[in-house]
N, C-alpha and C positions, 0 to 999 in steps of 0.2 A: 800049463801055461805060465810063463815067468812074468813077474811084475817088471815094470820099466826099470826100477832101481836095480833089480837082481840081473837084468840083462845088461845093465852098464857096469856090473861088478860092485855096486855100492851096497852098503848094509841097509836093510829096511829101516824106514823111519819108526821112531818110537812115538806112539800116540796113545797115551794113557786115556782109555775111555771106561775103565771099570776100576773100581776102587773096593778092596775087601778090608773091612774094619774088623778087627779081631780083639777079643778081650784077653787080658794078661793072665788069666787063671786057668788055662787049658793044659792038657797033658802034652808031654813031649811028642807023642805019636800024632796028635792033632797038629802040633806045629810043623812036624815033617811033611804031613799031607798038605798043609797050607804053602809050604816051600816048593813042593812038587808043582802045584798049581801056579805058583808065581814064576817058576822056571818054565814051565810049559807055555804060559801066555805072557811072557815077559814084555813083549811089545805092546800090550794092551792093558795089562793089569799091574797095579801097585797095591801093595799090603801095608796097612798100618796097624801096629800092635798098640792098642790104647791102654793107658794106665787105669784100668777099671776091671771090675769082675763081670761075670755074665749077667748078674741082676742089673747092674747099673747100665750096661750096654743094652740089654733088652728093654729096660724101662725107658731109656732115651729114645730108642727106635720105635718101639711098639706100645708103650704105655705101662701104667702101674701093673705090677705083678707079673710082667713078662721077662723071659729070660732069653738071651742069645749070646752065644760064643762068637758068632760071626754074623756080619751083615754085609751084603754085596750092594754096592751102590753102582747101578749099571747104565743109567741115563747120563750121556755126556755132559749136559748142562747141569745136572745135579752134582756130578764130580767136580766140576769147575767151582760151583757155588760152595761146596763143602771145602775144598782146598783154599778157596779165597778167604772163607771165614777162618780157617786156621792161620793163614797168613796175617790177617788183620788182627787176629786175637793174640798172636805170638809176641813175646817181649822183644824190644829192639835190642841192639847190641850192647847197650848200657845196662841191660837187665830190667828196664822199666817197660810196662805195658804202654802202647800208644795212647 
């Protein structure tokens, strides 16, 4: 069964509902697998490579002493909150934080 957009010849809407957070210290093979996931689920998944190692990411997500190379945020409201926090914490065009 075709979607309404497909039957009208339109491209499907991109609706990011999952966010994959990845540490910056993984192997090339790992990043190739991440890119395959991103390509496969491009209309629903966005990937952010964070400037941290697996220890920092794991501790931020799961607590002290935990490691994680990737963390999936899969609840739409959590994705919105995370991206909003990034937006509000980002420097403005002049280079100063708000």
